TIMITOR-372174 format. One record per atom (N, C-alpha, C): residue in three letters; x, y, z. Coordinates in steps of 0.02 Angstrom, whole numbers, plus 50000, padded with zeros to 5 digits. Atoms other than C-alpha are relative to their C-alpha. Layout:
N
ALAXYZ
...
This chain:
379
UNK500675001050020
UNK577695323156523
UNK499954992649971
UNK500115006750027
UNK577105305856506
UNK499544999749943
UNK500514999750068
UNK576365298756333
UNK499314998350023
UNK500795001049990
UNK574755293256430
UNK499765006550016
UNK500304994249981
UNK574545310756504
UNK500015004549940
UNK500034995450068
UNK574885318356317
UNK499384997249969
UNK500485003750027
UNK573605304856254
UNK499385003350034
UNK500584998349945
UNK572415310956398
UNK499825006749971
UNK500154993350008
UNK572595328156353
UNK499735001249919
UNK500254999050055
UNK572375325956167
UNK499254996249987
UNK500745002350013
UNK570695314656196
UNK499515005050024
UNK500354996049961
UNK570095328556307
UNK499795005549945
UNK499974992650050
UNK570425342656168
UNK499554995549935
UNK500465002150061
UNK569585331056036
UNK499275000250037
UNK500694999049981
UNK568055327856142
UNK499805006449999
UNK500184992050003
UNK568005346656168
UNK499935002549935
UNK499954997350059
UNK568355350155991
UNK499394996349960
UNK500565003150029
UNK567015338355919
UNK499425002850003
UNK500584995249989
UNK565635346455989
UNK499855005549969
UNK500014992550018
UNK566105362655962
UNK499955001949939
UNK499885002050073
UNK566495358755778
UNK499124996949970
UNK500745001750021
UNK564655350655773
UNK499545006650005
UNK500544993949972
UNK563805367055850
UNK500325005549954
UNK499914994050041
UNK564755378255728
UNK499455002349954
UNK500564998850050
UNK563445375455590
UNK499385002850021
UNK500634999849976
UNK562035374355694
UNK500015007950033
UNK499974993549979
UNK562735391855784
UNK499875004149940
UNK500094997750063
UNK562845398455619
UNK499385002149970
UNK500694998350033
UNK561195395455556
UNK499495003150044
UNK500334994949937
UNK560455401755718
UNK500045006550000
UNK499724993150007
UNK561275417255695
UNK499635001949935
UNK500394996850060
UNK560585418855516
UNK499195001150008
UNK500955000049983
UNK558725414455576
UNK499975006850038
UNK500084994249956
UNK559005427055719
UNK500005006949961
UNK500094993350053
UNK559475441555582
UNK499475000149969
UNK500535000950029
UNK558145435555487
UNK499405001850018
UNK500444998049951
UNK556935437355608
UNK500035007250012
UNK500024992949975
UNK557485453455665
UNK499955005749936
UNK500224995750075
UNK557385460055474
UNK499375000149989
UNK500815001150010
UNK555685452855453
UNK499545005250046
UNK500274995649960
UNK555235461555613
UNK500035006549977
UNK499874991550021
UNK555875479255565
UNK499465000349929
UNK500304999050052
UNK554965475955401
UNK499294999550031
UNK500734999449970
UNK553235472055503
UNK499805006350019
UNK500164992349955
UNK553515487555605
UNK499775005649952
UNK500194993550045
UNK553645499955459
UNK499384998249972
UNK500695003050024
UNK552075489555378
UNK499575003650046
UNK500394998449936
UNK551325494455546
UNK499945008150009
UNK499844990350009
UNK551885514255540
UNK499595001449955
UNK500334996950052
UNK551205514455369
UNK499405000049987
UNK500664999949994
UNK549625507855408
UNK499755004050045
UNK500124995349927
UNK549395518255572
UNK499865008149961
UNK500014993850024
UNK549785533355460
UNK499515000949930
UNK500484999950061
UNK548645528155298
UNK499325000950049
UNK500715000149969
UNK547155525255440
UNK499875007250011
UNK500204992649989
UNK547435543555500
UNK499655003249952
UNK500174997150077
UNK547375550055324
UNK499194999049979
UNK500795001050036
UNK545675540655286
UNK499645002550062
UNK500534997449952
UNK544905545555447
UNK499895007049986
UNK499994993450013
UNK545275562855409
UNK499525000049929
UNK500444999750054
UNK544495559755238
UNK499234997250004
UNK500635001449987
UNK543015551555306
UNK499555004350033
UNK500334994349967
UNK542635566555410
UNK499735004549940
UNK500384995350059
UNK542635576655255
UNK499404996349959
UNK500435003750037
UNK541545564155168
UNK499494999550036
UNK500545000949952
UNK540395563155307
UNK499795006649996
UNK499974992350008
UNK540345583555307
UNK499655000449917
UNK500264999350072
UNK539905582155120
UNK499394995549986
UNK500725003150004
UNK538535568055127
UNK499575004750044
UNK500314996149945
UNK537715579355273
UNK499745005649938
UNK500124995350048
UNK537815593355140
UNK499685000049959
UNK500265002350043
UNK537245584755006
UNK499114997250029
UNK500655000749975
UNK535715577955109
UNK499605005849995
UNK500474994349984
UNK535305595055159
UNK499765003249928
UNK499934997550082
UNK535425600854971
UNK499364996149958
UNK500655002350025
UNK534245586654924
UNK499355001050035
UNK500634997049961
UNK532915591255062
UNK499755005649972
UNK500484991049998
UNK532795609755018
UNK499894998549914
UNK500305001650065
UNK532635602454823
UNK499394998250010
UNK500615003649999
UNK531285592154862
UNK499645005450038
UNK500464994649954
UNK530515606354971
UNK499835004249943
UNK500024995550075
UNK530815616854798
UNK499464998649962
UNK500425002750056
UNK529925605754702
UNK499225000950011
UNK500744999449969
UNK528395603554819
UNK499705006849988
UNK500184992750010
UNK528245622754819
UNK499765000349942
UNK500234998550052
UNK528275624454658
UNK499424996349966
UNK500375005650013
UNK527135609054625
UNK499205005050019
UNK500604995249976
UNK525845619254734
UNK499795008049955
UNK500174993750034
UNK525985634954651
UNK499494999449937
UNK500155000950074
UNK525775625554473
UNK499284997750015
UNK500645002249972
UNK524075617654576
UNK499585006149994
UNK500624994649974
UNK523345634754635
UNK500025002949928
UNK500014997550061
UNK523795641254451
UNK499584996249957
UNK500395005950047
UNK522975627354358
UNK499375001150029
UNK500585000250000
UNK521465629254474
UNK499665006849992
UNK500214994950010
UNK521305647154448
UNK499845001649922
UNK500125000850074
UNK521385643454251
UNK499314996549999
UNK500635004050001
UNK520025630854278
UNK499455004550023
UNK500604997049979
UNK518975642554376
UNK499825006349951
UNK500154993250047
UNK519185657254253
UNK499754998049932
UNK500415003250062
UNK518695644954110
UNK499424999450004
UNK500525002549965
UNK517275638854207
UNK499515007349992
UNK500244993649980
UNK516715657854232
UNK499945001149924
UNK500214996050056
UNK517005660954053
UNK499564996949968
UNK500475005750023
UNK516095646553990
UNK499175003550027
UNK500594997449975
UNK514465653154103
UNK499975006949971
UNK500154992850030
UNK514655671554046
UNK500084998649923
UNK499794999950073
UNK515145667353865
UNK499145001049962
UNK500674996950023
UNK513185666653818
UNK499795006350000
UNK500154994049981
UNK512705682053889
UNK500325005349954
UNK499524997250038
UNK514285689753802
UNK499825000149932
UNK499934999450066
UNK513985683653644
UNK499375002849977
UNK500804996950023
UNK511945689553640
UNK500185007750023
UNK499834991050011
UNK512715708753683
UNK500525001749941
UNK499524997750071
UNK514025707253548
UNK499774999449935
UNK500615000650063
UNK512695700653423
UNK499565006350000
UNK500484993250002
UNK511535715053472
UNK500265005149978
UNK499644995450016
UNK512815727153470
UNK500355000749920
UNK499705000850077
UNK513585720553298
UNK499285003249953
UNK500414999150056
UNK511705721953223
UNK499815008050003
UNK500194992950001
UNK511635740353281
UNK500405004049942
UNK499604998550043
UNK512975741653152
UNK500595005550029
UNK499424996449984
UNK514395756053149
UNK499765005550045
UNK500214994349950
UNK513345767653260
UNK499924997850080
UNK500005003649920
UNK513235754653401
UNK499515003350045
UNK500454996049937
UNK512815764553572
UNK499775004249979
UNK500194993750026
UNK512485779153471
UNK499244999349987
UNK500805001750023
UNK510685771953403
UNK499744998650069
UNK500465001049944
UNK510355766253579
UNK499825007850028
UNK500004995049966
UNK510505783953629
UNK499305003749956
UNK500594998350034
UNK509455789853480
UNK499174996350005
UNK500625003749983
UNK508055777753525
UNK499695002050070
UNK500354996249950
UNK507755786753685
UNK499545004749984
UNK500494997150019
UNK506105793453685
UNK499935007550035
UNK499924995149937
UNK506345804553842
UNK500535004049983
UNK499384995550001
UNK507365818853813
UNK500295002050050
UNK499804999049928
UNK507455821253992
UNK500554994950020
UNK499485006349974
UNK508295805054030
UNK500554999749950
UNK499345000850039
UNK509615807253882
UNK500625001650035
UNK499314999049965
UNK510915812954001
UNK500094992150030
UNK499935006849954
UNK510605797854110
UNK500214992349964
UNK499875005150047
UNK510545785953957
UNK500694999349960
UNK499344999650038
UNK512145793053883
UNK500494996050060
UNK499565002149955
UNK513045788954038
UNK499964993150015
UNK500215007349995
UNK512205772754049
UNK500414995849952
UNK499695003850050
UNK512805768753880
UNK500744999949995
UNK499354997249998
UNK514585776153905
UNK500274992850047
UNK499835003949955
UNK514695763454063
UNK499934992949972
UNK500095004450020
UNK514045749353984
UNK500604998749946
UNK499304998950043
UNK515255751653843
UNK500594996450015
UNK499255000749963
UNK516725752853944
UNK500024992650037
UNK500105007049961
UNK516105736454045
UNK500104993649947
UNK499795005050055
UNK516105726553885
UNK500635000149981
UNK499345000350024
UNK517675731553825
UNK500514998050059
UNK499545002649934
UNK518525729654008
UNK499924994150010
UNK500275007349990
UNK517655713554033
UNK500464995549948
UNK499625003550052
UNK518435706953870
UNK500824999550005
UNK499224998750006
UNK520175714053886
UNK500204996450065
UNK499765003149937
UNK520205709454073
UNK500174991649992
UNK500025006150008
UNK519765692054026
UNK500434996849961
UNK499355001650038
UNK521095691153892
UNK500644998950035
UNK499364998349965
UNK522435698353998
UNK500074994250063
UNK499885005549957
UNK522105686354127
UNK499984992950003
UNK499765007450019
UNK522135670854035
UNK500715000949980
UNK499264999150011
UNK523735676853960
UNK500455000750063
UNK499424999249966
UNK524615680454110
UNK499964992250050
UNK500005005649972
UNK523985664454199
UNK500334994049953
UNK499605005650056
UNK524575654454037
UNK500925000750025
UNK499144998150001
UNK526355663554066
UNK500194997150066
UNK499835001249938
UNK526315661454249
UNK500064991150013
UNK499915006350005
UNK526045642154217
UNK500504996549952
UNK499465002350026
UNK527285640454095
UNK500605000450040
UNK499414998549959
UNK528525648954206
UNK500134994950059
UNK499975006749940
UNK528125637054354
UNK500314993749963
UNK499905006650030
UNK528275621654235
UNK500784998949989
UNK499235000350011
UNK530065627654180
UNK500194999950072
UNK499595000849944
UNK530525630554370
UNK499934993150031
UNK499915007049961
UNK529945613254428
UNK500484996449951
UNK499605003850019
UNK530795605254292
UNK500735001550025
UNK499364997349969
UNK532355614854343
UNK500034997250071
UNK499975002849934
UNK531995609254513
UNK500064992450003
UNK500025007350009
UNK531695591254462
UNK500684998249986
UNK499105000850012
UNK533535592854383
UNK500495000350063
UNK499604998749946
UNK534205600154542
UNK500004994750047
UNK500255005549963
UNK533335586054647
UNK500554993449985
UNK499535005350018
UNK534165573254544
UNK500664998649994
UNK499314999749992
UNK535765579954536
UNK500305000250082
UNK499985000549935
UNK535645582454730
UNK500174992050026
UNK500005006549997
UNK535195563754737
UNK500564994449990
UNK499285002950009
UNK536595557754637
UNK500615003150042
UNK499254996749963
UNK538025568854732
UNK499904995750064
UNK499935003349942
UNK537315561354892
UNK499924993049995
UNK500135006949997
UNK537155543954830
UNK500824997849979
UNK499165002450030
UNK539145545454755
UNK500305001050070
UNK499804999449926
UNK539545552754937
UNK499914994350045
UNK500005006149948
UNK538915537955025
UNK500364995249970
UNK499405005450027
UNK539715525854911
UNK500765000850015
UNK499394998349983
UNK541185535254936
UNK500184998850082
UNK500015000449931
UNK540975535955123
UNK500114991150033
UNK500055007950005
UNK540615514855116
UNK500614998349990
UNK499225003850026
UNK542315511455019
UNK500355003950054
UNK499524999649948
UNK543185521155155
UNK499914997550057
UNK500085003549938
UNK542355514055302
UNK500224992049987
UNK499865006950022
UNK542685496655219
UNK500945000950002
UNK499245000050015
UNK544565501855172
UNK500195001650087
UNK499724998649925
UNK544795507155368
UNK499824993650026
UNK500145006949978
UNK544035490255422
UNK500474995949977
UNK499465003750020
UNK545295482155311
UNK500605001150020
UNK499424998749970
UNK546785491455372
UNK500064997950070
UNK500005002249934
UNK546195488455551
UNK500164991350007
UNK499885007349999
UNK546095469255499
UNK500684998149997
UNK499365002450020
UNK547765469755430
UNK500415002450056
UNK499644997949948
UNK548455479755583
UNK500074995050042
UNK499915004649953
UNK547915466755695
UNK500384992249973
UNK499645002950010
UNK548635454055592
UNK500775000950000
UNK499344997649996
UNK550185462855581
UNK500145000150074
UNK500025000549915
UNK550045463255768
UNK500384992350024
UNK500005007449978
UNK549885444355783
UNK500654995349963
UNK499435003050041
UNK551255440455653
UNK500695003550036
UNK499394998049969
UNK552455452555746
UNK500164995150063
UNK499895002249924
UNK552185444655923
UNK500224991549977
UNK499805007350037
UNK552395426555828
UNK500725000949989
UNK499504999550020
UNK553955433955768
UNK500575001450046
UNK499574999649926
UNK554675439655944
UNK500094994350036
UNK499745006049956
UNK554335423856029
UNK500494996449952
UNK499565003250028
UNK555305415155897
UNK500585002549991
UNK499324996349996
UNK556755426955897
UNK500185000650084
UNK499775002749937
UNK556805424256078
UNK500134995350024
UNK499715007249994
UNK557035407056070
UNK500614999949960
UNK499455000550040
UNK558325408055944
UNK500605004050039
UNK499584997649963
UNK559275420256070
UNK500054995550056
UNK499875005149934
UNK558985408856212
UNK500424993349965
UNK499745006550019
UNK559715394156095
UNK500865002549977
UNK499244997250010
UNK561145405256050
UNK500374999950063
UNK499585001349943
UNK561645407056226
UNK500214994350035
UNK500055007049997
UNK561325388856255
UNK500694998749965
UNK499475004050042
UNK562665384856118
UNK500775004750021
UNK499294996849968
UNK563905399156209
UNK500294997050065
UNK499945001949938
UNK563765389656352
UNK500224992050008
UNK499945008650015
UNK563865371256274
UNK499414996350021
UNK500605003449983
UNK562165367356342
UNK499584997649930
UNK500325001450060
UNK561185357056207
UNK499355003949993
UNK500724995850029
UNK559695367256118
UNK499794994949950
UNK500645002150046
UNK558225362656015
UNK500205001049927
UNK499884997650076
UNK557945364955826
UNK499805006949986
UNK500074992649997
UNK558135382555788
UNK499615000349933
UNK500544999550066
UNK556585387655664
UNK499675006550014
UNK500274991850015
UNK555565403655617
UNK499344996249979
UNK500825002950031
UNK553575400955595
UNK500075003949924
UNK500094997350072
UNK553005404055409
UNK499445006050013
UNK500554995750001
UNK551565414555449
UNK500335009349998
UNK499984993250011
UNK552475431755480
UNK500445001349929
UNK499754998950067
UNK553255430355319
UNK499495000449939
UNK500455000150028
UNK551735432155237
UNK500095006449939
UNK499824996650029
UNK552155441555073
UNK500625002549982
UNK499054998550015
UNK554065440855081
UNK500184993450005
UNK499565005950019
UNK554315423255038
UNK500284999249934
UNK499765001450070
UNK555425418454893
UNK499704994649966
UNK500295003950049
UNK554755411454736
UNK500344992450000
UNK499675006449996
UNK555015391854731
UNK500424998649924
UNK499745001050077
UNK555605393654539
UNK499805007449963
UNK499944994250052
UNK556135405954418
UNK499654998749930
UNK500355001650052
UNK554685406354290
UNK499495004249991
UNK500694995650003
UNK552965412754237
UNK499384996150024
UNK500625004349973
UNK551255408054322
UNK499634999249940
UNK500425001250062
UNK550295398154193
UNK499374998350018
UNK500735001449993
UNK548885393254307
UNK500025003350069
UNK500184996249939
UNK548135402454455
UNK499754995150037
UNK500235004249936
UNK547575396754628
UNK499275003149986
UNK500874998150010
UNK545525395454598
UNK499704996250063
UNK500405002149951
UNK544335389954738
UNK499424994849967
UNK500695003150039
UNK542795386054609
UNK500424999349940
UNK499855001650074
UNK542995379154440
UNK499655005349955
UNK500114994750047
UNK543055391554303
UNK499544996749949
UNK500285001850052
UNK542015389654149
UNK500354994949955
UNK499605004950038
UNK542645373754059
UNK500534999850035
UNK499285002849961
UNK544065371754194
UNK499794996850058
UNK500065002749943
UNK544215364854358
UNK500475004950051
UNK499684995549954
UNK544745372554527
UNK500764997550021
UNK499195004049998
UNK546685371854575
UNK500055003950078
UNK499804999049941
UNK547265370954745
UNK500845003850005
UNK499184997450008
UNK549105378154699
UNK500035004149922
UNK499914997350079
UNK549815387254552
UNK500554996249950
UNK499545004150044
UNK550855380854397
UNK500425005349991
UNK499384995150021
UNK552465390354363
UNK500374996049949
UNK499715003050053
UNK552975386854190
UNK500735001949997
UNK499424998950009
UNK554915385354170
UNK500324994049962
UNK499665004550039
UNK556215377154079
UNK500244992250040
UNK499905007849968
UNK556465357254106
UNK500694999250033
UNK499225001849949
UNK557925353654243
UNK499975006550038
UNK499974994549957
UNK557585372254315
UNK499994997550079
UNK500045000649944
UNK557825370254503
UNK499375003550046
UNK500614998549963
UNK556375370554623
UNK500345001450073
UNK499534999449936
UNK556945377554804
UNK499344999750047
UNK500654997749962
UNK555985379354966
UNK500055005750023
UNK500174992949990
UNK555125393955013
UNK500315002450069
UNK500014998549931
UNK555425393055194
UNK500474994050034
UNK499605005149969
UNK556425382955323
UNK499384994250021
UNK500505004449985
UNK555545366155371
UNK500274992650002
UNK499795006550008
UNK555735346455376
UNK499604997349954
UNK500385001950068
UNK555305336355221
UNK499404992650032
UNK500425004049978
UNK553735327155263
UNK499874994149961
UNK500245005350053
UNK553495317355096
UNK500555002349945
UNK499664998050059
UNK554695314154957
UNK499904993449966
UNK500125005750042
UNK554065302054832
UNK499645000849945
UNK500484997750050
UNK552935299854683
UNK499344998650017
UNK500724998349983
UNK551185304854695
UNK499535000149944
UNK500565000150058
UNK549735300254563
UNK499795007249989
UNK500184994450033
UNK549445315054456
UNK500535006250022
UNK499384994349978
UNK550985326854542
UNK500674995849971
UNK499385002250017
UNK552365315254480
UNK500524999750055
UNK499494999949937
UNK553965316254590
UNK499705006950052
UNK500274996649968
UNK553205325854736
UNK500445001550093
UNK499704999849957
UNK554055334354892
UNK499485004450038
UNK500494996549956
UNK552965341155043
UNK500565003150058
UNK499664997149933
UNK553865352255175
UNK499695001750064
UNK500494997649946
UNK553115354755348
UNK500535005550047
UNK499584994849968
UNK553605371155411
UNK499745002750071
UNK500245000549929
UNK552655368455586
UNK499285003849993
UNK500634996249989
UNK550885375255646
UNK499614997949954
UNK500455002050045
UNK550055366255515
UNK499995003149920
UNK499904995750058
UNK550865375655378
UNK500514993949955
UNK499655005550060
UNK551455364755213
UNK500155002949937
UNK499804997150084
UNK552255369955039
UNK500014992849973
UNK499685006750046
UNK552215355654913
UNK500225001949927
UNK499784998050054
UNK553205355154751
UNK499864993449971
UNK500095005350020
UNK552595344254626
UNK500295000149927
UNK499815000150081
UNK552975339054427
UNK500725001150012
UNK499294998750002
UNK554845337454479
UNK500244994449950
UNK499655003350036
UNK556005329354369
UNK500524994750039
UNK499805005849929
UNK556805321054535
UNK500095005250059
UNK500164997749929
UNK557005324254711
UNK500604999750036
UNK499134999049971
UNK558715330554806
UNK499904999150079
UNK500085000749928
UNK557915326954980
UNK499644994950023
UNK500255006649986
UNK557365313155079
UNK499405002850067
UNK500534999249944
UNK555865311855208
UNK500394999850078
UNK499715000449928
UNK556345317655385
UNK500595006149993
UNK499404994950000
UNK557775329655319
UNK499855005950027
UNK500034992949987
UNK557895346955392
UNK500285003649943
UNK499824996150063
UNK557995359755251
UNK499895007950005
UNK500054992549997
UNK558355379155240
UNK499675002849947
UNK500344993950027
UNK557495392355153
UNK500574999549943
UNK499494999150055
UNK558275391154971
UNK500334994349979
UNK499715005650029
UNK558885374954975
UNK499534995549954
UNK500445003350031
UNK558315364654825
UNK499764992650020
UNK500365006449988
UNK557155350054828
UNK499994996149945
UNK500075003550065
UNK557225344654654
UNK500155004349937
UNK500054997350053
UNK557125349854479
UNK499424999849948
UNK500464999450037
UNK555765355154366
UNK499884994149943
UNK500045003150059
UNK555085342054249
UNK499305001349962
UNK500714997950054
UNK553495340354121
UNK499514999950046
UNK500675000849964
UNK551825343454191
UNK499544995249967
UNK500345005550043
UNK550375331554153
UNK499715003049933
UNK500304994950057
UNK549775344754015
UNK500514998249944
UNK499564999950046
UNK551475342253937
UNK500615004650005
UNK499394995149995
UNK552545357553948
UNK500315000650071
UNK499684999749932
UNK553885358554090
UNK499695006450041
UNK500224994149959
UNK553075368054240
UNK500014997850074
UNK500095003049914
UNK553125366354444
UNK499365001350028
UNK500574999149954
UNK551545363354534
UNK500165001050071
UNK499854996049947
UNK551715374954686
UNK499224999750043
UNK500334998649948
UNK550575373154841
UNK499965002350060
UNK499794998049938
UNK550395381854996
UNK499354998750052
UNK500595000049948
UNK549295376855156
UNK500085002450059
UNK500034996549928
UNK548945385155313
UNK499504997850036
UNK500405002249939
UNK548085378255461
UNK499684993249957
UNK500145004950040
UNK547935362555342
UNK499485001449943
UNK500435001850053
UNK546955370755210
UNK500315004949944
UNK499644997250057
UNK547585377955030
UNK499945006950001
UNK500034993850016
UNK547835395755013
UNK500325003749948
UNK499714998250058
UNK548245406554864
UNK500805002350014
UNK499414998449979
UNK550155406554860
UNK500215007549971
UNK499864994050033
UNK550305423354749
UNK500075004950059
UNK500134995149943
UNK549655431254923
UNK500684999150049
UNK499465000849957
UNK551105425455014
UNK500835001249968
UNK499314999750027
UNK552605426154890
UNK500225006149990
UNK499874993650002
UNK553515441654855
UNK499745001549933
UNK500184997250051
UNK552835453754735
UNK500434999749946
UNK499685001450051
UNK553515451654566
UNK499955008349974
C-alpha cells in the first residue's frame, strides 16, 4: 500500500469522522428533547384523562343539583301558596270579627236597656213581670213569653261572648300559622338560592374544565408536531443529512417549567398598581448574591447587556413570540445569538434596585407579560 493511498484513506476517515463527531452532541441533544417531549405528552394525556373524569363527575353533580333546585323551587311555590291561603283565612276571620263587633255595637243599646230594666226589677227579675199580669187567663202565655225572653237574653250574651272568643282564638292560631309559613317560605327561598349558586358554580367549573381541556388539546397538538420534527431530525442525522435546529415550543410546558433560581418570591406579578405600590410585569425571587440564574427553557439569547432599571439583563427567545427575562444579574454568562438549553446558567444573581439580592424574572407570551407562577412548577 503506497503512502499516498494511506494518506487518502486517513483523509477520508477524518472527513467522515469530523462531521460525525460534530453530530454526536446534536444527536444526543435531539434525543433528550424527544424524550422530554414524550414525557410531557404523557403528562398532558394524564391531565386530559383527569379532566375528563372530573367533568363526568361534575356533570353528575350538576344533575343532582338541578333536581334539588327544582325541588326547592316547588317547595317555595307551595310555601307561598300556603302563606296566601292562611292570609285569606286571616282576612276572612278579621272580617267576621269586624262584622260581629259592628253588630255588637248596633245591638248594645237595646241589650243595655233590657239589662237595666231587668236590674231595676231586682232579685225577682222576670217573676215580677209575671205578677204584673192582670189577666190571669194570660198568665200561661206570659210565663212562656218571660221564659223565652230570659233564655234569649242569656243565649244572646253567651253566644256573643263565645263567638268573640272563638274568633279571637282562630285569628291567633292563623297568625301563628302565617308566621310559621313565612319562616318556611324564607327557608325555601334561601335553600333555592343556595342551590342556584351551587349550580352556577358547577356550571362555571365545567366551562373552566372545557377551556382547560381545549388548551390541553392545543398544547398536545403543538407538542406532537415538535416531536415529529425531532424524529425527522434524528432520522436525518442517522443518514448523514443536514438537519435544522432542534427545539421544543414553550406553551406545552405551562405549569411544568423549572424555576429560574432557588429562592423565595418577594414580589408577585400584578397588572394594576396596589395601594401605594406599582404594577409588576414579573416576579422577584429573593436569593443570596451569586446564586445561579438558569434558563427555564431552550432558546436563543436575544439580549445580553446592561439595561436601565434591570442591571445586567438576559432575554431568551423561545420562539413563537415567547420570551423569558432575567434581570438584576451580577454577571452574564451567555452572549447574544447563543443557543442555550433548559437549566443552563445565564448569569448569577446580584443586588436588586431596592438593595437586597434578588432575581427579576419576567415571562412574555405572544409578546405580552404573563404571571410566571402559572407557568412554573408548583412548589
